[in-house]
PyMOL Python script that loads the backbone (N, CA, C, O; Angstrom):
from pymol import cmd

cmd.read_pdbstr("""\
ATOM      1  N   MET A   1      -8.583 -17.627 -22.082  1.00  0.00           N
ATOM      2  CA  MET A   1      -9.348 -16.505 -21.830  1.00  0.00           C
ATOM      3  C   MET A   1      -9.240 -16.190 -20.235  1.00  0.00           C
ATOM      4  O   MET A   1      -9.228 -15.034 -19.814  1.00  0.00           O
ATOM      5  N   ARG A   2      -9.158 -17.432 -19.320  1.00  0.00           N
ATOM      6  CA  ARG A   2      -8.510 -17.124 -18.018  1.00  0.00           C
ATOM      7  C   ARG A   2      -7.405 -16.568 -17.908  1.00  0.00           C
ATOM      8  O   ARG A   2      -7.154 -15.841 -16.948  1.00  0.00           O
ATOM      9  N   MET A   3      -6.494 -16.827 -18.933  1.00  0.00           N
ATOM     10  CA  MET A   3      -5.146 -16.106 -18.563  1.00  0.00           C
ATOM     11  C   MET A   3      -5.213 -14.420 -18.952  1.00  0.00           C
ATOM     12  O   MET A   3      -4.661 -13.526 -18.311  1.00  0.00           O
ATOM     13  N   ALA A   4      -5.966 -14.275 -20.064  1.00  0.00           N
ATOM     14  CA  ALA A   4      -6.107 -13.082 -20.071  1.00  0.00           C
ATOM     15  C   ALA A   4      -6.835 -12.175 -18.911  1.00  0.00           C
ATOM     16  O   ALA A   4      -6.450 -11.019 -18.740  1.00  0.00           O
ATOM     17  N   ILE A   5      -7.773 -12.664 -18.209  1.00  0.00           N
ATOM     18  CA  ILE A   5      -8.551 -12.054 -17.363  1.00  0.00           C
ATOM     19  C   ILE A   5      -7.520 -11.919 -16.158  1.00  0.00           C
ATOM     20  O   ILE A   5      -7.648 -10.925 -15.442  1.00  0.00           O
ATOM     21  N   SER A   6      -6.592 -12.754 -15.893  1.00  0.00           N
ATOM     22  CA  SER A   6      -5.628 -12.542 -14.731  1.00  0.00           C
ATOM     23  C   SER A   6      -4.571 -11.633 -15.320  1.00  0.00           C
ATOM     24  O   SER A   6      -4.004 -11.071 -14.383  1.00  0.00           O
ATOM     25  N   THR A   7      -4.079 -11.262 -16.470  1.00  0.00           N
ATOM     26  CA  THR A   7      -3.042 -10.623 -17.001  1.00  0.00           C
ATOM     27  C   THR A   7      -4.258  -9.211 -16.827  1.00  0.00           C
ATOM     28  O   THR A   7      -3.541  -8.234 -16.609  1.00  0.00           O
ATOM     29  N   LEU A   8      -5.107  -8.946 -16.833  1.00  0.00           N
ATOM     30  CA  LEU A   8      -6.227  -7.903 -17.080  1.00  0.00           C
ATOM     31  C   LEU A   8      -5.761  -7.362 -15.610  1.00  0.00           C
ATOM     32  O   LEU A   8      -5.028  -6.397 -15.395  1.00  0.00           O
ATOM     33  N   ALA A   9      -6.361  -8.208 -14.671  1.00  0.00           N
ATOM     34  CA  ALA A   9      -6.122  -8.021 -12.882  1.00  0.00           C
ATOM     35  C   ALA A   9      -5.279  -7.564 -12.617  1.00  0.00           C
ATOM     36  O   ALA A   9      -5.368  -6.454 -12.094  1.00  0.00           O
ATOM     37  N   LEU A  10      -3.829  -8.241 -12.857  1.00  0.00           N
ATOM     38  CA  LEU A  10      -2.893  -7.862 -12.568  1.00  0.00           C
ATOM     39  C   LEU A  10      -2.120  -6.520 -13.239  1.00  0.00           C
ATOM     40  O   LEU A  10      -1.212  -6.059 -12.548  1.00  0.00           O
ATOM     41  N   VAL A  11      -2.326  -6.031 -14.183  1.00  0.00           N
ATOM     42  CA  VAL A  11      -2.378  -4.948 -15.127  1.00  0.00           C
ATOM     43  C   VAL A  11      -3.189  -3.805 -14.070  1.00  0.00           C
ATOM     44  O   VAL A  11      -2.479  -2.934 -13.567  1.00  0.00           O
ATOM     45  N   VAL A  12      -4.489  -3.819 -13.785  1.00  0.00           N
ATOM     46  CA  VAL A  12      -5.286  -2.768 -13.038  1.00  0.00           C
ATOM     47  C   VAL A  12      -4.639  -2.697 -11.796  1.00  0.00           C
ATOM     48  O   VAL A  12      -4.246  -1.603 -11.389  1.00  0.00           O
ATOM     49  N   THR A  13      -4.433  -3.996 -10.962  1.00  0.00           N
ATOM     50  CA  THR A  13      -3.630  -3.658  -9.705  1.00  0.00           C
ATOM     51  C   THR A  13      -2.362  -2.999  -9.626  1.00  0.00           C
ATOM     52  O   THR A  13      -2.077  -2.409  -8.584  1.00  0.00           O
ATOM     53  N   ALA A  14      -1.590  -3.019 -10.559  1.00  0.00           N
ATOM     54  CA  ALA A  14      -0.093  -2.444 -10.520  1.00  0.00           C
ATOM     55  C   ALA A  14      -0.624  -0.972 -11.123  1.00  0.00           C
ATOM     56  O   ALA A  14       0.160  -0.053 -10.888  1.00  0.00           O
ATOM     57  N   THR A  15      -1.668  -0.657 -11.761  1.00  0.00           N
ATOM     58  CA  THR A  15      -1.579   1.080 -12.314  1.00  0.00           C
ATOM     59  C   THR A  15      -2.206   1.400 -10.831  1.00  0.00           C
ATOM     60  O   THR A  15      -1.599   2.321 -10.284  1.00  0.00           O
ATOM     61  N   LEU A  16      -3.348   0.819 -10.009  1.00  0.00           N
ATOM     62  CA  LEU A  16      -3.686   1.402  -9.089  1.00  0.00           C
ATOM     63  C   LEU A  16      -2.649   1.511  -7.890  1.00  0.00           C
ATOM     64  O   LEU A  16      -2.632   2.501  -7.158  1.00  0.00           O
ATOM     65  N   ALA A  17      -2.024   0.735  -7.776  1.00  0.00           N
ATOM     66  CA  ALA A  17      -0.708   0.991  -6.666  1.00  0.00           C
ATOM     67  C   ALA A  17      -0.040   1.826  -7.055  1.00  0.00           C
ATOM     68  O   ALA A  17       0.748   2.362  -6.275  1.00  0.00           O
ATOM     69  N   GLY A  18      -0.120   2.241  -8.429  1.00  0.00           N
ATOM     70  CA  GLY A  18       0.885   3.621  -8.740  1.00  0.00           C
ATOM     71  C   GLY A  18       0.662   4.693  -8.098  1.00  0.00           C
ATOM     72  O   GLY A  18       1.458   5.483  -7.591  1.00  0.00           O
ATOM     73  N   CYS A  19      -0.553   4.694  -8.140  1.00  0.00           N
ATOM     74  CA  CYS A  19      -1.439   5.858  -7.629  1.00  0.00           C
ATOM     75  C   CYS A  19      -1.198   6.471  -5.801  1.00  0.00           C
ATOM     76  O   CYS A  19      -1.370   7.566  -5.265  1.00  0.00           O
ATOM     77  N   ALA A  20      -0.730   5.119  -5.301  1.00  0.00           N
ATOM     78  CA  ALA A  20      -0.805   5.388  -3.728  1.00  0.00           C
ATOM     79  C   ALA A  20       0.717   5.995  -3.574  1.00  0.00           C
ATOM     80  O   ALA A  20       1.683   5.929  -4.334  1.00  0.00           O
ATOM     81  N   ASP A  21       0.535   6.653  -2.204  1.00  0.00           N
ATOM     82  CA  ASP A  21       1.604   7.542  -2.005  1.00  0.00           C
ATOM     83  C   ASP A  21       2.830   6.718  -1.771  1.00  0.00           C
ATOM     84  O   ASP A  21       2.787   5.646  -1.168  1.00  0.00           O
ATOM     85  N   ALA A  22       3.961   7.258  -2.277  1.00  0.00           N
ATOM     86  CA  ALA A  22       5.050   6.400  -2.418  1.00  0.00           C
ATOM     87  C   ALA A  22       6.101   6.992  -1.064  1.00  0.00           C
ATOM     88  O   ALA A  22       5.762   8.116  -0.696  1.00  0.00           O
ATOM     89  N   PRO A  23       6.899   6.598  -0.553  1.00  0.00           N
ATOM     90  CA  PRO A  23       7.856   6.743   0.494  1.00  0.00           C
ATOM     91  C   PRO A  23       8.567   7.990  -0.214  1.00  0.00           C
ATOM     92  O   PRO A  23       8.452   8.278  -1.405  1.00  0.00           O
ATOM     93  N   PRO A  24       9.503   8.839   0.969  1.00  0.00           N
ATOM     94  CA  PRO A  24      10.301   9.832   0.417  1.00  0.00           C
ATOM     95  C   PRO A  24      11.443   9.044  -0.673  1.00  0.00           C
ATOM     96  O   PRO A  24      11.920   7.930  -0.456  1.00  0.00           O
ATOM     97  N   ALA A  25      11.706   9.790  -1.717  1.00  0.00           N
ATOM     98  CA  ALA A  25      13.004   9.085  -2.483  1.00  0.00           C
ATOM     99  C   ALA A  25      14.183   9.835  -2.416  1.00  0.00           C
ATOM    100  O   ALA A  25      14.247  11.061  -2.503  1.00  0.00           O
ATOM    101  N   PRO A  26      15.080   9.085  -2.263  1.00  0.00           N
ATOM    102  CA  PRO A  26      16.615  10.383  -2.433  1.00  0.00           C
ATOM    103  C   PRO A  26      16.377  11.176  -3.611  1.00  0.00           C
ATOM    104  O   PRO A  26      15.701  10.931  -4.610  1.00  0.00           O
ATOM    105  N   ALA A  27      17.292  12.496  -3.189  1.00  0.00           N
ATOM    106  CA  ALA A  27      17.385  13.327  -4.652  1.00  0.00           C
ATOM    107  C   ALA A  27      18.715  13.989  -4.045  1.00  0.00           C
ATOM    108  O   ALA A  27      19.028  15.090  -4.498  1.00  0.00           O
ATOM    109  N   GLY A  28      19.437  13.469  -3.161  1.00  0.00           N
ATOM    110  CA  GLY A  28      20.935  14.156  -3.031  1.00  0.00           C
ATOM    111  C   GLY A  28      21.203  14.041  -1.919  1.00  0.00           C
ATOM    112  O   GLY A  28      20.520  13.226  -1.299  1.00  0.00           O
ATOM    113  N   ARG A  29      22.264  14.762  -1.183  1.00  0.00           N
ATOM    114  CA  ARG A  29      22.713  14.588   0.031  1.00  0.00           C
ATOM    115  C   ARG A  29      21.792  15.236   0.872  1.00  0.00           C
ATOM    116  O   ARG A  29      21.558  16.444   0.900  1.00  0.00           O
ATOM    117  N   ASP A  30      21.237  14.260   1.622  1.00  0.00           N
ATOM    118  CA  ASP A  30      20.007  14.483   2.883  1.00  0.00           C
ATOM    119  C   ASP A  30      19.064  15.569   2.201  1.00  0.00           C
ATOM    120  O   ASP A  30      18.755  16.614   2.774  1.00  0.00           O
ATOM    121  N   THR A  31      18.622  15.214   0.881  1.00  0.00           N
ATOM    122  CA  THR A  31      17.454  15.819   0.115  1.00  0.00           C
ATOM    123  C   THR A  31      16.620  14.551  -0.370  1.00  0.00           C
ATOM    124  O   THR A  31      17.018  13.463  -0.786  1.00  0.00           O
ATOM    125  N   TYR A  32      15.408  15.019  -0.193  1.00  0.00           N
ATOM    126  CA  TYR A  32      14.169  14.186  -0.600  1.00  0.00           C
ATOM    127  C   TYR A  32      13.235  14.405  -1.396  1.00  0.00           C
ATOM    128  O   TYR A  32      12.807  15.559  -1.381  1.00  0.00           O
ATOM    129  N   ILE A  33      12.615  13.473  -2.313  1.00  0.00           N
ATOM    130  CA  ILE A  33      11.348  14.301  -2.903  1.00  0.00           C
ATOM    131  C   ILE A  33      10.095  12.883  -2.554  1.00  0.00           C
ATOM    132  O   ILE A  33      10.153  11.665  -2.717  1.00  0.00           O
ATOM    133  N   ILE A  34       9.021  13.840  -2.007  1.00  0.00           N
ATOM    134  CA  ILE A  34       7.742  13.012  -2.031  1.00  0.00           C
ATOM    135  C   ILE A  34       6.718  13.504  -2.544  1.00  0.00           C
ATOM    136  O   ILE A  34       6.668  14.724  -2.703  1.00  0.00           O
ATOM    137  N   SER A  35       5.718  12.733  -2.907  1.00  0.00           N
ATOM    138  CA  SER A  35       4.741  13.277  -3.852  1.00  0.00           C
ATOM    139  C   SER A  35       3.442  12.305  -3.436  1.00  0.00           C
ATOM    140  O   SER A  35       3.432  11.369  -2.637  1.00  0.00           O
ATOM    141  N   THR A  36       2.382  12.828  -4.226  1.00  0.00           N
ATOM    142  CA  THR A  36       1.057  11.991  -3.822  1.00  0.00           C
ATOM    143  C   THR A  36      -0.123  12.874  -4.906  1.00  0.00           C
ATOM    144  O   THR A  36      -0.064  14.014  -5.368  1.00  0.00           O
ATOM    145  N   SER A  37      -1.030  11.929  -5.033  1.00  0.00           N
ATOM    146  CA  SER A  37      -1.812  12.240  -6.251  1.00  0.00           C
ATOM    147  C   SER A  37      -3.413  11.969  -6.013  1.00  0.00           C
ATOM    148  O   SER A  37      -3.628  10.894  -5.453  1.00  0.00           O
ATOM    149  N   THR A  38      -4.232  12.516  -6.241  1.00  0.00           N
ATOM    150  CA  THR A  38      -5.602  11.947  -6.070  1.00  0.00           C
ATOM    151  C   THR A  38      -6.084  11.331  -7.593  1.00  0.00           C
ATOM    152  O   THR A  38      -5.436  11.503  -8.625  1.00  0.00           O
ATOM    153  N   THR A  39      -7.563  10.458  -7.481  1.00  0.00           N
ATOM    154  CA  THR A  39      -8.276  10.199  -8.535  1.00  0.00           C
ATOM    155  C   THR A  39      -8.873  11.384  -8.961  1.00  0.00           C
ATOM    156  O   THR A  39      -8.843  12.380  -8.238  1.00  0.00           O
ATOM    157  N   TRP A  40      -9.661  11.393 -10.562  1.00  0.00           N
ATOM    158  CA  TRP A  40      -9.943  12.191 -11.019  1.00  0.00           C
ATOM    159  C   TRP A  40     -11.112  13.301  -9.948  1.00  0.00           C
ATOM    160  O   TRP A  40     -12.285  13.027  -9.694  1.00  0.00           O
ATOM    161  N   THR A  41     -10.391  14.479  -9.506  1.00  0.00           N
ATOM    162  CA  THR A  41     -11.293  15.025  -8.689  1.00  0.00           C
ATOM    163  C   THR A  41     -11.170  17.032  -8.973  1.00  0.00           C
ATOM    164  O   THR A  41     -10.460  17.599  -9.803  1.00  0.00           O
ATOM    165  N   PHE A  42     -11.775  17.441  -8.330  1.00  0.00           N
ATOM    166  CA  PHE A  42     -11.727  19.094  -8.611  1.00  0.00           C
ATOM    167  C   PHE A  42     -10.957  19.648  -7.658  1.00  0.00           C
ATOM    168  O   PHE A  42     -11.090  20.856  -7.462  1.00  0.00           O
ATOM    169  N   LYS A  43     -10.017  18.906  -6.885  1.00  0.00           N
ATOM    170  CA  LYS A  43      -9.285  19.472  -5.781  1.00  0.00           C
ATOM    171  C   LYS A  43      -7.983  20.144  -6.340  1.00  0.00           C
ATOM    172  O   LYS A  43      -7.296  19.687  -7.254  1.00  0.00           O
ATOM    173  N   ALA A  44      -7.764  21.254  -5.673  1.00  0.00           N
ATOM    174  CA  ALA A  44      -6.456  22.117  -6.006  1.00  0.00           C
ATOM    175  C   ALA A  44      -5.254  21.249  -5.502  1.00  0.00           C
ATOM    176  O   ALA A  44      -5.394  20.495  -4.539  1.00  0.00           O
ATOM    177  N   GLY A  45      -4.135  21.365  -6.139  1.00  0.00           N
ATOM    178  CA  GLY A  45      -3.012  20.374  -6.076  1.00  0.00           C
ATOM    179  C   GLY A  45      -2.278  21.045  -4.749  1.00  0.00           C
ATOM    180  O   GLY A  45      -1.613  20.303  -4.027  1.00  0.00           O
ATOM    181  N   GLY A  46      -2.406  22.478  -4.425  1.00  0.00           N
ATOM    182  CA  GLY A  46      -2.178  22.844  -3.242  1.00  0.00           C
ATOM    183  C   GLY A  46      -2.666  22.206  -1.850  1.00  0.00           C
ATOM    184  O   GLY A  46      -1.976  21.962  -0.861  1.00  0.00           O
ATOM    185  N   GLU A  47      -3.874  22.027  -2.017  1.00  0.00           N
ATOM    186  CA  GLU A  47      -4.661  21.023  -0.874  1.00  0.00           C
ATOM    187  C   GLU A  47      -4.179  20.051  -0.504  1.00  0.00           C
ATOM    188  O   GLU A  47      -4.512  19.576   0.582  1.00  0.00           O
ATOM    189  N   LEU A  48      -3.147  19.397  -1.382  1.00  0.00           N
ATOM    190  CA  LEU A  48      -2.294  17.913  -1.009  1.00  0.00           C
ATOM    191  C   LEU A  48      -1.113  18.628  -0.380  1.00  0.00           C
ATOM    192  O   LEU A  48      -0.548  17.610   0.020  1.00  0.00           O
ATOM    193  N   LEU A  49      -0.370  19.546  -0.019  1.00  0.00           N
ATOM    194  CA  LEU A  49       0.776  20.123   0.552  1.00  0.00           C
ATOM    195  C   LEU A  49       0.620  19.860   1.722  1.00  0.00           C
ATOM    196  O   LEU A  49       1.456  19.034   2.087  1.00  0.00           O
ATOM    197  N   PRO A  50      -0.192  20.228   2.660  1.00  0.00           N
ATOM    198  CA  PRO A  50      -0.143  19.983   4.128  1.00  0.00           C
ATOM    199  C   PRO A  50       0.277  18.353   4.649  1.00  0.00           C
ATOM    200  O   PRO A  50       1.114  18.065   5.504  1.00  0.00           O
ATOM    201  N   SER A  51      -0.422  17.587   3.999  1.00  0.00           N
ATOM    202  CA  SER A  51      -0.013  16.078   3.975  1.00  0.00           C
ATOM    203  C   SER A  51       1.582  15.655   3.933  1.00  0.00           C
ATOM    204  O   SER A  51       2.319  15.017   4.684  1.00  0.00           O
ATOM    205  N   LEU A  52       1.761  16.444   2.471  1.00  0.00           N
ATOM    206  CA  LEU A  52       3.545  16.200   2.255  1.00  0.00           C
ATOM    207  C   LEU A  52       4.109  16.702   3.135  1.00  0.00           C
ATOM    208  O   LEU A  52       5.148  16.102   3.411  1.00  0.00           O
ATOM    209  N   TYR A  53       3.846  17.838   3.931  1.00  0.00           N
ATOM    210  CA  TYR A  53       4.974  18.600   4.640  1.00  0.00           C
ATOM    211  C   TYR A  53       4.826  17.874   6.186  1.00  0.00           C
ATOM    212  O   TYR A  53       5.639  18.242   7.034  1.00  0.00           O
ATOM    213  N   ALA A  54       4.012  17.059   6.490  1.00  0.00           N
ATOM    214  CA  ALA A  54       3.604  16.185   7.910  1.00  0.00           C
ATOM    215  C   ALA A  54       4.377  15.140   7.558  1.00  0.00           C
ATOM    216  O   ALA A  54       5.143  14.740   8.434  1.00  0.00           O
ATOM    217  N   LYS A  55       4.392  14.545   6.440  1.00  0.00           N
ATOM    218  CA  LYS A  55       5.088  13.456   5.995  1.00  0.00           C
ATOM    219  C   LYS A  55       6.631  13.554   6.167  1.00  0.00           C
ATOM    220  O   LYS A  55       7.349  12.960   6.971  1.00  0.00           O
ATOM    221  N   ALA A  56       6.980  14.521   5.136  1.00  0.00           N
ATOM    222  CA  ALA A  56       8.585  15.370   5.629  1.00  0.00           C
ATOM    223  C   ALA A  56       8.831  15.132   6.642  1.00  0.00           C
ATOM    224  O   ALA A  56       9.570  14.176   6.876  1.00  0.00           O
ATOM    225  N   ASP A  57       8.347  15.848   7.572  1.00  0.00           N
ATOM    226  CA  ASP A  57       8.501  16.207   8.979  1.00  0.00           C
ATOM    227  C   ASP A  57       8.754  14.761   9.784  1.00  0.00           C
ATOM    228  O   ASP A  57       9.699  14.608  10.558  1.00  0.00           O
ATOM    229  N   ALA A  58       7.925  13.894   9.533  1.00  0.00           N
ATOM    230  CA  ALA A  58       7.927  12.866  10.478  1.00  0.00           C
ATOM    231  C   ALA A  58       9.270  11.751  10.036  1.00  0.00           C
ATOM    232  O   ALA A  58      10.025  11.056  10.716  1.00  0.00           O
ATOM    233  N   PHE A  59       9.123  11.981   8.587  1.00  0.00           N
ATOM    234  CA  PHE A  59      10.714  11.193   8.414  1.00  0.00           C
ATOM    235  C   PHE A  59      11.705  11.958   8.560  1.00  0.00           C
ATOM    236  O   PHE A  59      12.640  11.188   8.781  1.00  0.00           O
ATOM    237  N   CYS A  60      12.094  13.012   8.576  1.00  0.00           N
ATOM    238  CA  CYS A  60      12.988  13.530   9.217  1.00  0.00           C
ATOM    239  C   CYS A  60      13.103  13.270  10.658  1.00  0.00           C
ATOM    240  O   CYS A  60      14.257  13.070  11.039  1.00  0.00           O
ATOM    241  N   ARG A  61      12.358  13.234  11.376  1.00  0.00           N
ATOM    242  CA  ARG A  61      12.518  13.364  13.053  1.00  0.00           C
ATOM    243  C   ARG A  61      12.703  12.024  13.272  1.00  0.00           C
ATOM    244  O   ARG A  61      13.174  11.791  14.385  1.00  0.00           O
ATOM    245  N   LYS A  62      12.444  10.849  12.433  1.00  0.00           N
ATOM    246  CA  LYS A  62      12.738   9.448  12.533  1.00  0.00           C
ATOM    247  C   LYS A  62      14.530   9.551  12.592  1.00  0.00           C
ATOM    248  O   LYS A  62      15.298   8.721  13.078  1.00  0.00           O
ATOM    249  N   GLN A  63      14.775  10.507  12.104  1.00  0.00           N
ATOM    250  CA  GLN A  63      16.570  10.664  11.852  1.00  0.00           C
ATOM    251  C   GLN A  63      17.113  11.531  12.837  1.00  0.00           C
ATOM    252  O   GLN A  63      18.277  11.895  13.005  1.00  0.00           O
ATOM    253  N   GLY A  64      16.074  11.799  13.460  1.00  0.00           N
ATOM    254  CA  GLY A  64      16.899  13.148  14.886  1.00  0.00           C
ATOM    255  C   GLY A  64      17.138  14.230  14.016  1.00  0.00           C
ATOM    256  O   GLY A  64      18.234  14.777  14.142  1.00  0.00           O
ATOM    257  N   LYS A  65      16.102  14.812  12.876  1.00  0.00           N
ATOM    258  CA  LYS A  65      16.645  15.925  12.312  1.00  0.00           C
ATOM    259  C   LYS A  65      15.049  16.735  11.836  1.00  0.00           C
ATOM    260  O   LYS A  65      13.885  16.379  12.023  1.00  0.00           O
ATOM    261  N   VAL A  66      15.584  17.832  11.223  1.00  0.00           N
ATOM    262  CA  VAL A  66      14.313  18.657  10.855  1.00  0.00           C
ATOM    263  C   VAL A  66      14.017  18.986   9.641  1.00  0.00           C
ATOM    264  O   VAL A  66      14.882  19.616   9.031  1.00  0.00           O
ATOM    265  N   SER A  67      12.802  18.684   8.975  1.00  0.00           N
ATOM    266  CA  SER A  67      12.655  19.117   7.731  1.00  0.00           C
ATOM    267  C   SER A  67      12.540  20.734   7.183  1.00  0.00           C
ATOM    268  O   SER A  67      11.707  21.567   7.540  1.00  0.00           O
ATOM    269  N   THR A  68      13.455  20.873   6.373  1.00  0.00           N
ATOM    270  CA  THR A  68      13.542  21.985   5.311  1.00  0.00           C
ATOM    271  C   THR A  68      12.794  22.149   3.860  1.00  0.00           C
ATOM    272  O   THR A  68      13.477  21.646   2.968  1.00  0.00           O
ATOM    273  N   PRO A  69      11.810  22.609   3.490  1.00  0.00           N
ATOM    274  CA  PRO A  69      11.437  22.719   2.171  1.00  0.00           C
ATOM    275  C   PRO A  69      12.440  23.120   1.368  1.00  0.00           C
ATOM    276  O   PRO A  69      13.252  23.967   1.741  1.00  0.00           O
ATOM    277  N   VAL A  70      12.477  22.600   0.286  1.00  0.00           N
ATOM    278  CA  VAL A  70      13.493  23.026  -0.999  1.00  0.00           C
ATOM    279  C   VAL A  70      12.720  23.620  -1.859  1.00  0.00           C
ATOM    280  O   VAL A  70      12.958  24.789  -2.164  1.00  0.00           O
ATOM    281  N   SER A  71      11.585  22.892  -2.446  1.00  0.00           N
ATOM    282  CA  SER A  71      10.717  23.226  -3.645  1.00  0.00           C
ATOM    283  C   SER A  71       9.370  22.596  -3.368  1.00  0.00           C
ATOM    284  O   SER A  71       9.269  21.646  -2.592  1.00  0.00           O
ATOM    285  N   ASN A  72       8.094  23.244  -4.150  1.00  0.00           N
ATOM    286  CA  ASN A  72       7.074  22.172  -4.220  1.00  0.00           C
ATOM    287  C   ASN A  72       6.585  22.580  -5.570  1.00  0.00           C
ATOM    288  O   ASN A  72       6.734  23.705  -6.047  1.00  0.00           O
ATOM    289  N   THR A  73       5.939  21.490  -6.193  1.00  0.00           N
ATOM    290  CA  THR A  73       4.987  21.804  -7.297  1.00  0.00           C
ATOM    291  C   THR A  73       3.624  21.070  -7.252  1.00  0.00           C
ATOM    292  O   THR A  73       3.458  19.867  -7.053  1.00  0.00           O
ATOM    293  N   THR A  74       2.799  21.894  -7.444  1.00  0.00           N
ATOM    294  CA  THR A  74       1.520  21.179  -7.559  1.00  0.00           C
ATOM    295  C   THR A  74       0.760  21.218  -9.129  1.00  0.00           C
ATOM    296  O   THR A  74       1.215  21.885 -10.058  1.00  0.00           O
ATOM    297  N   GLY A  75      -0.391  20.433  -9.214  1.00  0.00           N
ATOM    298  CA  GLY A  75      -1.232  20.268 -10.405  1.00  0.00           C
ATOM    299  C   GLY A  75      -2.570  19.930  -9.994  1.00  0.00           C
ATOM    300  O   GLY A  75      -2.896  18.918  -9.373  1.00  0.00           O
ATOM    301  N   ASP A  76      -3.538  21.135 -10.509  1.00  0.00           N
ATOM    302  CA  ASP A  76      -5.015  20.832 -10.074  1.00  0.00           C
ATOM    303  C   ASP A  76      -5.687  19.521 -10.793  1.00  0.00           C
ATOM    304  O   ASP A  76      -5.161  19.003 -11.778  1.00  0.00           O
ATOM    305  N   GLY A  77      -6.413  19.230 -10.441  1.00  0.00           N
ATOM    306  CA  GLY A  77      -7.124  18.265 -10.833  1.00  0.00           C
ATOM    307  C   GLY A  77      -8.622  18.401 -11.248  1.00  0.00           C
ATOM    308  O   GLY A  77      -9.255  19.089 -10.447  1.00  0.00           O
ATOM    309  N   GLY A  78      -9.340  17.924 -12.284  1.00  0.00           N
ATOM    310  CA  GLY A  78     -10.367  18.132 -13.154  1.00  0.00           C
ATOM    311  C   GLY A  78     -10.971  17.032 -13.562  1.00  0.00           C
ATOM    312  O   GLY A  78     -10.860  15.940 -13.006  1.00  0.00           O
ATOM    313  N   VAL A  79     -11.649  17.271 -14.564  1.00  0.00           N
ATOM    314  CA  VAL A  79     -12.420  16.326 -15.306  1.00  0.00           C
ATOM    315  C   VAL A  79     -11.212  15.642 -16.212  1.00  0.00           C
ATOM    316  O   VAL A  79     -10.644  16.255 -17.116  1.00  0.00           O
ATOM    317  N   ALA A  80     -10.926  14.360 -15.856  1.00  0.00           N
ATOM    318  CA  ALA A  80     -10.240  13.523 -16.543  1.00  0.00           C
ATOM    319  C   ALA A  80      -8.615  13.873 -15.813  1.00  0.00           C
ATOM    320  O   ALA A  80      -7.585  13.323 -16.203  1.00  0.00           O
ATOM    321  N   LEU A  81      -8.661  14.676 -14.934  1.00  0.00           N
ATOM    322  CA  LEU A  81      -7.064  14.901 -14.307  1.00  0.00           C
ATOM    323  C   LEU A  81      -7.018  15.170 -12.746  1.00  0.00           C
ATOM    324  O   LEU A  81      -7.803  15.771 -12.013  1.00  0.00           O
ATOM    325  N   ASN A  82      -5.776  14.489 -12.484  1.00  0.00           N
ATOM    326  CA  ASN A  82      -5.674  14.015 -11.162  1.00  0.00           C
ATOM    327  C   ASN A  82      -4.949  15.198 -10.508  1.00  0.00           C
ATOM    328  O   ASN A  82      -4.178  15.854 -11.210  1.00  0.00           O
ATOM    329  N   ALA A  83      -5.105  15.474  -9.417  1.00  0.00           N
ATOM    330  CA  ALA A  83      -4.751  16.487  -8.653  1.00  0.00           C
ATOM    331  C   ALA A  83      -3.541  15.912  -7.866  1.00  0.00           C
ATOM    332  O   ALA A  83      -3.614  14.888  -7.186  1.00  0.00           O
ATOM    333  N   SER A  84      -2.122  16.865  -8.062  1.00  0.00           N
ATOM    334  CA  SER A  84      -1.005  16.145  -7.665  1.00  0.00           C
ATOM    335  C   SER A  84       0.131  17.131  -6.487  1.00  0.00           C
ATOM    336  O   SER A  84       0.160  18.362  -6.505  1.00  0.00           O
ATOM    337  N   ALA A  85       0.592  16.667  -5.974  1.00  0.00           N
ATOM    338  CA  ALA A  85       1.655  17.722  -5.293  1.00  0.00           C
ATOM    339  C   ALA A  85       3.003  16.908  -5.246  1.00  0.00           C
ATOM    340  O   ALA A  85       2.976  15.679  -5.167  1.00  0.00           O
ATOM    341  N   GLN A  86       4.518  17.819  -5.311  1.00  0.00           N
ATOM    342  CA  GLN A  86       5.503  16.990  -5.186  1.00  0.00           C
ATOM    343  C   GLN A  86       6.249  18.069  -4.278  1.00  0.00           C
ATOM    344  O   GLN A  86       6.281  19.257  -4.599  1.00  0.00           O
ATOM    345  N   LEU A  87       6.901  17.525  -3.016  1.00  0.00           N
ATOM    346  CA  LEU A  87       7.523  18.479  -2.347  1.00  0.00           C
ATOM    347  C   LEU A  87       9.272  17.591  -2.446  1.00  0.00           C
ATOM    348  O   LEU A  87       9.524  16.386  -2.467  1.00  0.00           O
ATOM    349  N   THR A  88      10.238  18.846  -2.489  1.00  0.00           N
ATOM    350  CA  THR A  88      11.657  18.310  -2.169  1.00  0.00           C
ATOM    351  C   THR A  88      11.861  19.153  -0.982  1.00  0.00           C
ATOM    352  O   THR A  88      11.318  20.216  -0.681  1.00  0.00           O
ATOM    353  N   PHE A  89      12.780  18.442  -0.351  1.00  0.00           N
ATOM    354  CA  PHE A  89      12.986  18.605   1.287  1.00  0.00           C
ATOM    355  C   PHE A  89      14.238  18.132   1.648  1.00  0.00           C
ATOM    356  O   PHE A  89      14.678  17.099   1.142  1.00  0.00           O
ATOM    357  N   ARG A  90      14.898  18.812   2.517  1.00  0.00           N
ATOM    358  CA  ARG A  90      16.126  18.244   3.202  1.00  0.00           C
ATOM    359  C   ARG A  90      15.712  17.832   4.879  1.00  0.00           C
ATOM    360  O   ARG A  90      14.790  18.361   5.499  1.00  0.00           O
ATOM    361  N   CYS A  91      16.276  17.179   5.211  1.00  0.00           N
ATOM    362  CA  CYS A  91      16.512  16.805   6.573  1.00  0.00           C
ATOM    363  C   CYS A  91      18.027  17.535   7.075  1.00  0.00           C
ATOM    364  O   CYS A  91      19.204  17.216   6.906  1.00  0.00           O
ATOM    365  N   ASP A  92      17.423  18.539   7.692  1.00  0.00           N
ATOM    366  CA  ASP A  92      18.813  18.968   8.374  1.00  0.00           C
ATOM    367  C   ASP A  92      19.046  18.956   9.838  1.00  0.00           C
ATOM    368  O   ASP A  92      17.972  18.751  10.403  1.00  0.00           O
ATOM    369  N   PRO A  93      20.072  19.101  10.714  1.00  0.00           N
ATOM    370  CA  PRO A  93      20.168  18.864  11.834  1.00  0.00           C
ATOM    371  C   PRO A  93      19.457  19.964  12.756  1.00  0.00           C
ATOM    372  O   PRO A  93      19.486  21.145  12.409  1.00  0.00           O
ATOM    373  N   PRO A  94      18.822  19.565  13.931  1.00  0.00           N
ATOM    374  CA  PRO A  94      18.058  20.793  14.660  1.00  0.00           C
ATOM    375  C   PRO A  94      18.719  21.699  15.104  1.00  0.00           C
ATOM    376  O   PRO A  94      18.170  22.648  15.664  1.00  0.00           O
TER     377      PRO A  94
END
""", "prot")
cmd.dss("prot")
cmd.show_as("cartoon", "prot")
cmd.util.cbc("prot")
cmd.orient("prot")
């Protein structure tokens, strides 16, 4: 029984950690993808984009570059739905 509870706690922790924001992931030469999501909420996915643009900008500035959006995708939240947003961006020379 104790093993089952420990396993369940590990699965729940891993699942919740998967909902956290991840750092930008490489998607080609100087191109990255960053995404975020919420738990069940009635937010529009577009409401999440400003924070992604800010994170992309900060990521590129650390490299001495500027962020250039390539594309974005959003999904609205609702009953049993997570709001989500994904941004593809490049880090270009200033």
